[in-house]
All heavy atoms as TSV, in Angstrom:
chain	resi	resn	atom	element	x	y	z
A	1	MET	N	N	-35.741	6.237	-133.985
A	1	MET	CA	C	-36.476	6.448	-132.755
A	1	MET	C	C	-35.483	6.543	-131.592
A	1	MET	O	O	-34.644	5.672	-131.400
A	1	MET	CB	C	-37.444	5.296	-132.539
A	1	MET	CG	C	-38.308	5.466	-131.361
A	1	MET	SD	S	-39.611	4.222	-131.441
A	1	MET	CE	C	-39.915	4.008	-129.747
A	2	ALA	N	N	-35.603	7.603	-130.834
A	2	ALA	CA	C	-34.682	7.835	-129.719
A	2	ALA	C	C	-35.144	7.068	-128.480
A	2	ALA	O	O	-36.335	6.948	-128.208
A	2	ALA	CB	C	-34.604	9.311	-129.414
A	3	VAL	N	N	-34.169	6.556	-127.754
A	3	VAL	CA	C	-34.448	5.837	-126.522
A	3	VAL	C	C	-34.053	6.729	-125.357
A	3	VAL	O	O	-32.979	7.324	-125.354
A	3	VAL	CB	C	-33.658	4.508	-126.474
A	3	VAL	CG1	C	-33.877	3.802	-125.151
A	3	VAL	CG2	C	-34.034	3.629	-127.641
A	4	ASP	N	N	-34.940	6.804	-124.369
A	4	ASP	CA	C	-34.665	7.617	-123.185
A	4	ASP	C	C	-33.646	6.881	-122.314
A	4	ASP	O	O	-33.964	5.874	-121.680
A	4	ASP	CB	C	-35.957	7.874	-122.414
A	4	ASP	CG	C	-35.780	8.836	-121.257
A	4	ASP	OD1	O	-34.725	9.492	-121.192
A	4	ASP	OD2	O	-36.698	8.935	-120.428
A	5	THR	N	N	-32.406	7.366	-122.295
A	5	THR	CA	C	-31.358	6.694	-121.522
A	5	THR	C	C	-31.356	7.112	-120.062
A	5	THR	O	O	-30.732	6.478	-119.233
A	5	THR	CB	C	-29.974	6.989	-122.124
A	5	THR	OG1	O	-29.762	8.401	-122.127
A	5	THR	CG2	C	-29.886	6.459	-123.543
A	6	PHE	N	N	-32.045	8.192	-119.730
A	6	PHE	CA	C	-32.122	8.646	-118.340
A	6	PHE	C	C	-33.581	8.704	-117.935
A	6	PHE	O	O	-34.308	9.603	-118.341
A	6	PHE	CB	C	-31.467	10.020	-118.190
A	6	PHE	CG	C	-31.392	10.476	-116.758
A	6	PHE	CD1	C	-30.470	9.925	-115.894
A	6	PHE	CD2	C	-32.255	11.443	-116.283
A	6	PHE	CE1	C	-30.398	10.333	-114.582
A	6	PHE	CE2	C	-32.190	11.856	-114.968
A	6	PHE	CZ	C	-31.255	11.294	-114.114
A	7	PRO	N	N	-34.041	7.720	-117.160
A	7	PRO	CA	C	-35.463	7.681	-116.800
A	7	PRO	C	C	-35.808	8.753	-115.754
A	7	PRO	O	O	-35.751	8.523	-114.549
A	7	PRO	CB	C	-35.652	6.270	-116.258
A	7	PRO	CG	C	-34.293	5.887	-115.760
A	7	PRO	CD	C	-33.299	6.594	-116.647
A	8	SER	N	N	-36.146	9.917	-116.235
A	8	SER	CA	C	-36.399	11.038	-115.325
A	8	SER	C	C	-37.616	10.808	-114.440
A	8	SER	O	O	-37.686	11.368	-113.344
A	8	SER	CB	C	-36.572	12.335	-116.119
A	8	SER	OG	O	-37.642	12.210	-117.030
A	9	HIS	N	N	-38.560	9.993	-114.874
A	9	HIS	CA	C	-39.732	9.744	-114.039
A	9	HIS	C	C	-39.357	9.037	-112.732
A	9	HIS	O	O	-40.002	9.231	-111.711
A	9	HIS	CB	C	-40.786	8.944	-114.808
A	9	HIS	CG	C	-40.317	7.614	-115.289
A	9	HIS	ND1	N	-39.527	7.481	-116.414
A	9	HIS	CD2	C	-40.517	6.367	-114.814
A	9	HIS	CE1	C	-39.258	6.194	-116.599
A	9	HIS	NE2	N	-39.847	5.499	-115.640
A	10	ILE	N	N	-38.304	8.255	-112.735
A	10	ILE	CA	C	-37.842	7.611	-111.505
A	10	ILE	C	C	-37.270	8.650	-110.551
A	10	ILE	O	O	-37.541	8.622	-109.346
A	10	ILE	CB	C	-36.809	6.517	-111.825
A	10	ILE	CG1	C	-37.477	5.385	-112.593
A	10	ILE	CG2	C	-36.147	5.993	-110.556
A	10	ILE	CD1	C	-36.536	4.303	-113.055
A	11	VAL	N	N	-36.512	9.580	-111.069
A	11	VAL	CA	C	-35.948	10.648	-110.237
A	11	VAL	C	C	-37.072	11.476	-109.632
A	11	VAL	O	O	-37.052	11.807	-108.448
A	11	VAL	CB	C	-34.984	11.531	-111.053
A	11	VAL	CG1	C	-34.512	12.717	-110.241
A	11	VAL	CG2	C	-33.808	10.709	-111.548
A	12	TYR	N	N	-38.073	11.804	-110.440
A	12	TYR	CA	C	-39.205	12.576	-109.923
A	12	TYR	C	C	-39.942	11.809	-108.832
A	12	TYR	O	O	-40.417	12.388	-107.859
A	12	TYR	CB	C	-40.168	12.937	-111.055
A	12	TYR	CG	C	-39.572	13.859	-112.088
A	12	TYR	CD1	C	-39.870	13.703	-113.438
A	12	TYR	CD2	C	-38.701	14.879	-111.741
A	12	TYR	CE1	C	-39.321	14.533	-114.399
A	12	TYR	CE2	C	-38.139	15.713	-112.688
A	12	TYR	CZ	C	-38.459	15.536	-114.011
A	12	TYR	OH	O	-37.917	16.360	-114.948
A	13	GLY	N	N	-40.024	10.503	-108.976
A	13	GLY	CA	C	-40.657	9.685	-107.939
A	13	GLY	C	C	-39.892	9.736	-106.629
A	13	GLY	O	O	-40.497	9.868	-105.560
A	14	PHE	N	N	-38.561	9.638	-106.707
A	14	PHE	CA	C	-37.764	9.732	-105.490
A	14	PHE	C	C	-37.885	11.105	-104.838
A	14	PHE	O	O	-37.903	11.222	-103.611
A	14	PHE	CB	C	-36.300	9.417	-105.772
A	14	PHE	CG	C	-36.012	7.956	-105.936
A	14	PHE	CD1	C	-35.320	7.501	-107.045
A	14	PHE	CD2	C	-36.422	7.045	-104.990
A	14	PHE	CE1	C	-35.054	6.155	-107.203
A	14	PHE	CE2	C	-36.159	5.702	-105.137
A	14	PHE	CZ	C	-35.480	5.248	-106.248
A	15	VAL	N	N	-37.969	12.141	-105.658
A	15	VAL	CA	C	-38.139	13.493	-105.122
A	15	VAL	C	C	-39.465	13.603	-104.380
A	15	VAL	O	O	-39.525	14.159	-103.278
A	15	VAL	CB	C	-38.037	14.539	-106.251
A	15	VAL	CG1	C	-38.495	15.906	-105.777
A	15	VAL	CG2	C	-36.616	14.619	-106.771
A	16	LEU	N	N	-40.520	13.055	-104.932
A	16	LEU	CA	C	-41.823	13.109	-104.262
A	16	LEU	C	C	-41.820	12.322	-102.957
A	16	LEU	O	O	-42.407	12.752	-101.961
A	16	LEU	CB	C	-42.912	12.579	-105.195
A	16	LEU	CG	C	-43.252	13.467	-106.382
A	16	LEU	CD1	C	-44.248	12.764	-107.297
A	16	LEU	CD2	C	-43.792	14.801	-105.913
A	17	ILE	N	N	-41.145	11.185	-102.947
A	17	ILE	CA	C	-41.046	10.407	-101.711
A	17	ILE	C	C	-40.283	11.193	-100.652
A	17	ILE	O	O	-40.679	11.243	-99.487
A	17	ILE	CB	C	-40.383	9.047	-101.992
A	17	ILE	CG1	C	-41.319	8.169	-102.808
A	17	ILE	CG2	C	-39.981	8.354	-100.692
A	17	ILE	CD1	C	-40.690	6.897	-103.335
A	18	ALA	N	N	-39.179	11.812	-101.027
A	18	ALA	CA	C	-38.382	12.591	-100.070
A	18	ALA	C	C	-39.173	13.776	-99.541
A	18	ALA	O	O	-39.110	14.086	-98.349
A	18	ALA	CB	C	-37.091	13.067	-100.727
A	19	ILE	N	N	-39.939	14.434	-100.421
A	19	ILE	CA	C	-40.755	15.568	-99.986
A	19	ILE	C	C	-41.778	15.112	-98.956
A	19	ILE	O	O	-42.076	15.825	-98.003
A	19	ILE	CB	C	-41.434	16.237	-101.198
A	19	ILE	CG1	C	-40.403	16.989	-102.027
A	19	ILE	CG2	C	-42.557	17.168	-100.764
A	19	ILE	CD1	C	-40.935	17.504	-103.350
A	20	GLY	N	N	-42.289	13.907	-99.096
A	20	GLY	CA	C	-43.256	13.394	-98.139
A	20	GLY	C	C	-42.630	12.917	-96.843
A	20	GLY	O	O	-43.263	12.956	-95.795
A	21	LEU	N	N	-41.386	12.464	-96.906
A	21	LEU	CA	C	-40.756	11.907	-95.709
A	21	LEU	C	C	-40.234	12.971	-94.741
A	21	LEU	O	O	-40.257	12.757	-93.534
A	21	LEU	CB	C	-39.611	10.977	-96.093
A	21	LEU	CG	C	-40.020	9.617	-96.639
A	21	LEU	CD1	C	-38.793	8.816	-97.027
A	21	LEU	CD2	C	-40.833	8.859	-95.616
A	22	TYR	N	N	-39.742	14.071	-95.251
A	22	TYR	CA	C	-39.158	15.058	-94.343
A	22	TYR	C	C	-40.192	15.663	-93.384
A	22	TYR	O	O	-39.922	15.754	-92.185
A	22	TYR	CB	C	-38.412	16.139	-95.123
A	22	TYR	CG	C	-37.054	15.657	-95.584
A	22	TYR	CD1	C	-36.738	15.597	-96.921
A	22	TYR	CD2	C	-36.096	15.234	-94.674
A	22	TYR	CE1	C	-35.507	15.136	-97.358
A	22	TYR	CE2	C	-34.869	14.774	-95.090
A	22	TYR	CZ	C	-34.579	14.732	-96.429
A	22	TYR	OH	O	-33.364	14.275	-96.834
A	23	PRO	N	N	-41.389	16.054	-93.826
A	23	PRO	CA	C	-42.376	16.520	-92.846
A	23	PRO	C	C	-42.829	15.404	-91.905
A	23	PRO	O	O	-43.082	15.652	-90.722
A	23	PRO	CB	C	-43.547	17.007	-93.702
A	23	PRO	CG	C	-42.976	17.264	-95.031
A	23	PRO	CD	C	-41.840	16.306	-95.192
A	24	ALA	N	N	-42.913	14.185	-92.410
A	24	ALA	CA	C	-43.301	13.066	-91.552
A	24	ALA	C	C	-42.268	12.863	-90.453
A	24	ALA	O	O	-42.626	12.567	-89.306
A	24	ALA	CB	C	-43.455	11.799	-92.385
A	25	HIS	N	N	-40.991	13.042	-90.782
A	25	HIS	CA	C	-39.943	12.897	-89.772
A	25	HIS	C	C	-40.132	13.920	-88.652
A	25	HIS	O	O	-40.014	13.593	-87.471
A	25	HIS	CB	C	-38.566	13.057	-90.423
A	25	HIS	CG	C	-37.458	13.097	-89.430
A	25	HIS	ND1	N	-36.889	14.266	-89.002
A	25	HIS	CD2	C	-36.836	12.112	-88.748
A	25	HIS	CE1	C	-35.962	13.992	-88.112
A	25	HIS	NE2	N	-35.900	12.697	-87.947
A	26	SER	N	N	-40.443	15.148	-88.996
A	26	SER	CA	C	-40.642	16.186	-87.981
A	26	SER	C	C	-41.833	15.871	-87.088
A	26	SER	O	O	-41.765	16.034	-85.865
A	26	SER	CB	C	-40.853	17.539	-88.660
A	26	SER	OG	O	-39.749	17.879	-89.427
A	27	ILE	N	N	-42.907	15.428	-87.684
A	27	ILE	CA	C	-44.112	15.101	-86.910
A	27	ILE	C	C	-43.852	13.908	-85.993
A	27	ILE	O	O	-44.242	13.918	-84.818
A	27	ILE	CB	C	-45.292	14.836	-87.855
A	27	ILE	CG1	C	-45.679	16.135	-88.564
A	27	ILE	CG2	C	-46.485	14.254	-87.113
A	27	ILE	CD1	C	-46.626	15.960	-89.715
A	28	LEU	N	N	-43.184	12.891	-86.509
A	28	LEU	CA	C	-42.897	11.709	-85.687
A	28	LEU	C	C	-41.911	12.017	-84.569
A	28	LEU	O	O	-42.028	11.477	-83.468
A	28	LEU	CB	C	-42.379	10.583	-86.566
A	28	LEU	CG	C	-43.398	10.005	-87.551
A	28	LEU	CD1	C	-42.730	9.015	-88.487
A	28	LEU	CD2	C	-44.558	9.370	-86.813
A	29	THR	N	N	-40.950	12.886	-84.833
A	29	THR	CA	C	-40.005	13.289	-83.786
A	29	THR	C	C	-40.729	14.047	-82.678
A	29	THR	O	O	-40.470	13.813	-81.489
A	29	THR	CB	C	-38.885	14.159	-84.378
A	29	THR	OG1	O	-38.208	13.405	-85.378
A	29	THR	CG2	C	-37.892	14.577	-83.315
A	30	ALA	N	N	-41.624	14.939	-83.039
A	30	ALA	CA	C	-42.390	15.680	-82.030
A	30	ALA	C	C	-43.249	14.730	-81.207
A	30	ALA	O	O	-43.344	14.874	-79.979
A	30	ALA	CB	C	-43.259	16.737	-82.705
A	31	HIS	N	N	-43.861	13.760	-81.849
A	31	HIS	CA	C	-44.683	12.792	-81.119
A	31	HIS	C	C	-43.818	11.953	-80.176
A	31	HIS	O	O	-44.207	11.702	-79.029
A	31	HIS	CB	C	-45.426	11.888	-82.099
A	31	HIS	CG	C	-46.247	10.840	-81.431
A	31	HIS	ND1	N	-47.383	11.133	-80.708
A	31	HIS	CD2	C	-46.092	9.496	-81.360
A	31	HIS	CE1	C	-47.891	10.014	-80.221
A	31	HIS	NE2	N	-47.116	9.003	-80.603
A	32	ALA	N	N	-42.658	11.516	-80.650
A	32	ALA	CA	C	-41.766	10.725	-79.797
A	32	ALA	C	C	-41.279	11.553	-78.616
A	32	ALA	O	O	-41.199	11.050	-77.490
A	32	ALA	CB	C	-40.587	10.211	-80.608
A	33	ASN	N	N	-40.964	12.825	-78.851
A	33	ASN	CA	C	-40.486	13.675	-77.761
A	33	ASN	C	C	-41.548	13.868	-76.693
A	33	ASN	O	O	-41.223	14.037	-75.519
A	33	ASN	CB	C	-40.036	15.028	-78.305
A	33	ASN	CG	C	-38.756	14.935	-79.084
A	33	ASN	OD1	O	-38.023	13.963	-78.975
A	33	ASN	ND2	N	-38.480	15.947	-79.881
A	34	ASP	N	N	-42.812	13.849	-77.081
A	34	ASP	CA	C	-43.889	13.978	-76.096
A	34	ASP	C	C	-44.000	12.745	-75.208
A	34	ASP	O	O	-44.482	12.837	-74.083
A	34	ASP	CB	C	-45.230	14.192	-76.808
A	34	ASP	CG	C	-45.319	15.549	-77.475
A	34	ASP	OD1	O	-44.537	16.447	-77.105
A	34	ASP	OD2	O	-46.184	15.710	-78.356
A	35	GLN	N	N	-43.550	11.594	-75.707
A	35	GLN	CA	C	-43.703	10.345	-74.977
A	35	GLN	C	C	-42.474	9.961	-74.149
A	35	GLN	O	O	-42.556	9.051	-73.336
A	35	GLN	CB	C	-43.994	9.204	-75.965
A	35	GLN	CG	C	-45.150	9.465	-76.904
A	35	GLN	CD	C	-46.468	9.608	-76.190
A	35	GLN	OE1	O	-46.743	8.874	-75.244
A	35	GLN	NE2	N	-47.272	10.559	-76.619
A	36	LEU	N	N	-41.349	10.660	-74.348
A	36	LEU	CA	C	-40.093	10.248	-73.726
A	36	LEU	C	C	-39.716	11.123	-72.542
A	36	LEU	O	O	-40.180	12.251	-72.405
A	36	LEU	CB	C	-38.961	10.311	-74.766
A	36	LEU	CG	C	-39.116	9.383	-75.967
A	36	LEU	CD1	C	-38.037	9.677	-76.986
A	36	LEU	CD2	C	-39.072	7.940	-75.535
A	37	LYS	N	N	-38.829	10.577	-71.699
A	37	LYS	CA	C	-38.233	11.360	-70.622
A	37	LYS	C	C	-37.175	12.281	-71.217
A	37	LYS	O	O	-36.692	12.065	-72.329
A	37	LYS	CB	C	-37.586	10.431	-69.597
A	37	LYS	CG	C	-38.557	9.507	-68.923
A	37	LYS	CD	C	-37.822	8.550	-68.006
A	37	LYS	CE	C	-38.793	7.554	-67.409
A	37	LYS	NZ	N	-38.137	6.513	-66.637
A	38	LEU	N	N	-36.778	13.309	-70.485
A	38	LEU	CA	C	-35.805	14.273	-70.990
A	38	LEU	C	C	-34.477	13.622	-71.373
A	38	LEU	O	O	-33.847	14.008	-72.354
A	38	LEU	CB	C	-35.574	15.378	-69.961
A	38	LEU	CG	C	-36.733	16.353	-69.750
A	38	LEU	CD1	C	-36.385	17.346	-68.639
A	38	LEU	CD2	C	-37.037	17.090	-71.032
A	39	SER	N	N	-34.063	12.630	-70.626
A	39	SER	CA	C	-32.778	11.987	-70.924
A	39	SER	C	C	-32.845	11.075	-72.148
A	39	SER	O	O	-31.804	10.656	-72.660
A	39	SER	CB	C	-32.319	11.168	-69.717
A	39	SER	OG	O	-33.247	10.135	-69.442
A	40	GLN	N	N	-34.022	10.772	-72.646
A	40	GLN	CA	C	-34.173	9.877	-73.790
A	40	GLN	C	C	-34.378	10.617	-75.104
A	40	GLN	O	O	-34.309	10.002	-76.173
A	40	GLN	CB	C	-35.377	8.955	-73.575
A	40	GLN	CG	C	-35.238	8.030	-72.396
A	40	GLN	CD	C	-36.524	7.275	-72.133
A	40	GLN	OE1	O	-37.607	7.819	-72.246
A	40	GLN	NE2	N	-36.385	5.999	-71.783
A	41	ILE	N	N	-34.617	11.920	-75.072
A	41	ILE	CA	C	-34.995	12.668	-76.272
A	41	ILE	C	C	-33.857	12.725	-77.298
A	41	ILE	O	O	-34.065	12.435	-78.474
A	41	ILE	CB	C	-35.487	14.080	-75.897
A	41	ILE	CG1	C	-36.835	13.969	-75.192
A	41	ILE	CG2	C	-35.602	14.958	-77.124
A	41	ILE	CD1	C	-37.379	15.285	-74.674
A	42	VAL	N	N	-32.671	13.101	-76.883
A	42	VAL	CA	C	-31.561	13.259	-77.828
A	42	VAL	C	C	-31.167	11.915	-78.458
A	42	VAL	O	O	-31.023	11.842	-79.691
A	42	VAL	CB	C	-30.352	13.950	-77.165
A	42	VAL	CG1	C	-29.152	13.956	-78.095
A	42	VAL	CG2	C	-30.724	15.364	-76.760
A	43	PRO	N	N	-30.996	10.833	-77.688
A	43	PRO	CA	C	-30.667	9.557	-78.346
A	43	PRO	C	C	-31.768	9.075	-79.299
A	43	PRO	O	O	-31.468	8.553	-80.374
A	43	PRO	CB	C	-30.496	8.578	-77.184
A	43	PRO	CG	C	-30.185	9.424	-76.010
A	43	PRO	CD	C	-30.915	10.715	-76.226
A	44	ALA	N	N	-33.015	9.268	-78.937
A	44	ALA	CA	C	-34.106	8.843	-79.816
A	44	ALA	C	C	-34.133	9.663	-81.102
A	44	ALA	O	O	-34.325	9.115	-82.192
A	44	ALA	CB	C	-35.442	8.963	-79.089
A	45	SER	N	N	-33.927	10.961	-80.993
A	45	SER	CA	C	-33.911	11.805	-82.187
A	45	SER	C	C	-32.738	11.446	-83.097
A	45	SER	O	O	-32.888	11.388	-84.322
A	45	SER	CB	C	-33.833	13.280	-81.798
A	45	SER	OG	O	-34.990	13.669	-81.101
A	46	GLY	N	N	-31.585	11.185	-82.519
A	46	GLY	CA	C	-30.424	10.795	-83.306
A	46	GLY	C	C	-30.648	9.474	-84.024
A	46	GLY	O	O	-30.271	9.313	-85.188
A	47	THR	N	N	-31.282	8.527	-83.341
A	47	THR	CA	C	-31.578	7.241	-83.957
A	47	THR	C	C	-32.568	7.404	-85.104
A	47	THR	O	O	-32.420	6.786	-86.158
A	47	THR	CB	C	-32.141	6.266	-82.907
A	47	THR	OG1	O	-31.195	6.124	-81.854
A	47	THR	CG2	C	-32.450	4.907	-83.512
A	48	MET	N	N	-33.570	8.263	-84.919
A	48	MET	CA	C	-34.559	8.477	-85.975
A	48	MET	C	C	-33.937	9.145	-87.202
A	48	MET	O	O	-34.266	8.798	-88.342
A	48	MET	CB	C	-35.735	9.283	-85.436
A	48	MET	CG	C	-36.581	8.484	-84.473
A	48	MET	SD	S	-37.841	9.411	-83.609
A	48	MET	CE	C	-38.779	10.109	-84.922
A	49	VAL	N	N	-33.025	10.081	-86.990
A	49	VAL	CA	C	-32.338	10.721	-88.113
A	49	VAL	C	C	-31.474	9.699	-88.846
A	49	VAL	O	O	-31.442	9.663	-90.090
A	49	VAL	CB	C	-31.490	11.916	-87.632
A	49	VAL	CG1	C	-30.556	12.397	-88.715
A	49	VAL	CG2	C	-32.383	13.044	-87.159
A	50	LEU	N	N	-30.781	8.859	-88.100
A	50	LEU	CA	C	-29.950	7.821	-88.711
A	50	LEU	C	C	-30.802	6.873	-89.552
A	50	LEU	O	O	-30.452	6.557	-90.692
A	50	LEU	CB	C	-29.199	7.044	-87.630
A	50	LEU	CG	C	-28.345	5.882	-88.120
A	50	LEU	CD1	C	-27.183	6.394	-88.961
A	50	LEU	CD2	C	-27.849	5.067	-86.942
A	51	LEU	N	N	-31.933	6.434	-89.017
A	51	LEU	CA	C	-32.798	5.520	-89.757
A	51	LEU	C	C	-33.396	6.181	-90.994
A	51	LEU	O	O	-33.536	5.542	-92.045
A	51	LEU	CB	C	-33.903	4.992	-88.843
A	51	LEU	CG	C	-33.438	4.055	-87.729
A	51	LEU	CD1	C	-34.599	3.709	-86.809
A	51	LEU	CD2	C	-32.811	2.810	-88.307
A	52	LEU	N	N	-33.751	7.454	-90.889
A	52	LEU	CA	C	-34.267	8.174	-92.051
A	52	LEU	C	C	-33.225	8.231	-93.158
A	52	LEU	O	O	-33.525	7.958	-94.322
A	52	LEU	CB	C	-34.691	9.586	-91.658
A	52	LEU	CG	C	-35.102	10.497	-92.825
A	52	LEU	CD1	C	-36.415	10.036	-93.427
A	52	LEU	CD2	C	-35.215	11.933	-92.355
A	53	ASN	N	N	-31.987	8.556	-92.791
A	53	ASN	CA	C	-30.930	8.663	-93.795
A	53	ASN	C	C	-30.585	7.297	-94.400
A	53	ASN	O	O	-30.307	7.221	-95.602
A	53	ASN	CB	C	-29.692	9.326	-93.205
A	53	ASN	CG	C	-29.925	10.804	-92.971
A	53	ASN	OD1	O	-30.595	11.447	-93.767
A	53	ASN	ND2	N	-29.367	11.331	-91.904
A	54	ILE	N	N	-30.593	6.250	-93.610
A	54	ILE	CA	C	-30.350	4.914	-94.142
A	54	ILE	C	C	-31.446	4.542	-95.132
A	54	ILE	O	O	-31.187	3.998	-96.206
A	54	ILE	CB	C	-30.225	3.882	-93.002
A	54	ILE	CG1	C	-28.929	4.092	-92.231
A	54	ILE	CG2	C	-30.302	2.449	-93.549
A	54	ILE	CD1	C	-28.817	3.250	-90.975
A	55	GLY	N	N	-32.675	4.855	-94.780
A	55	GLY	CA	C	-33.794	4.560	-95.673
A	55	GLY	C	C	-33.727	5.342	-96.968
A	55	GLY	O	O	-33.995	4.803	-98.052
A	56	LEU	N	N	-33.370	6.611	-96.883
A	56	LEU	CA	C	-33.258	7.414	-98.096
A	56	LEU	C	C	-32.095	6.928	-98.973
A	56	LEU	O	O	-32.201	6.916	-100.208
A	56	LEU	CB	C	-33.066	8.891	-97.750
A	56	LEU	CG	C	-34.300	9.582	-97.167
A	56	LEU	CD1	C	-33.949	10.989	-96.707
A	56	LEU	CD2	C	-35.409	9.639	-98.184
A	57	LEU	N	N	-31.003	6.521	-98.347
A	57	LEU	CA	C	-29.874	5.998	-99.110
A	57	LEU	C	C	-30.228	4.672	-99.758
A	57	LEU	O	O	-29.933	4.451	-100.936
A	57	LEU	CB	C	-28.652	5.840	-98.202
A	57	LEU	CG	C	-27.413	5.245	-98.857
A	57	LEU	CD1	C	-26.860	6.217	-99.899
A	57	LEU	CD2	C	-26.366	4.938	-97.814
A	58	ALA	N	N	-30.858	3.802	-99.011
A	58	ALA	CA	C	-31.229	2.485	-99.554
A	58	ALA	C	C	-32.271	2.627	-100.664
A	58	ALA	O	O	-32.276	1.842	-101.616
A	58	ALA	CB	C	-31.763	1.589	-98.443
A	59	GLY	N	N	-33.123	3.620	-100.574
A	59	GLY	CA	C	-34.142	3.821	-101.585
A	59	GLY	C	C	-33.590	4.268	-102.913
A	59	GLY	O	O	-34.209	4.059	-103.953
A	60	THR	N	N	-32.414	4.887	-102.900
A	60	THR	CA	C	-31.841	5.360	-104.148
A	60	THR	C	C	-30.963	4.327	-104.829
A	60	THR	O	O	-30.478	4.567	-105.923
A	60	THR	CB	C	-31.008	6.636	-103.904
A	60	THR	OG1	O	-29.968	6.361	-102.972
A	60	THR	CG2	C	-31.869	7.752	-103.382
A	61	MET	N	N	-30.753	3.199	-104.186
A	61	MET	CA	C	-29.891	2.172	-104.792
A	61	MET	C	C	-30.701	1.237	-105.658
A	61	MET	O	O	-31.781	1.013	-105.586
A	61	MET	CB	C	-29.177	1.375	-103.703
A	61	MET	CG	C	-28.187	2.209	-102.981
A	61	MET	SD	S	-27.337	1.205	-101.772
A	61	MET	CE	C	-26.032	2.308	-101.347
């Protein structure tokens, strides 16, 4: 009996999570930009991208 040494279902799960997060990031960025002053938009967007990437990295560990 062969044992599955590479759990592909976990990889597929991470792919589905990432597919769901990228559109959510765009929607949340647009909502944040509507609420902020012009001088706050770029720092807020940069912080949101950083947090998204940290979350995606931490999720794969």
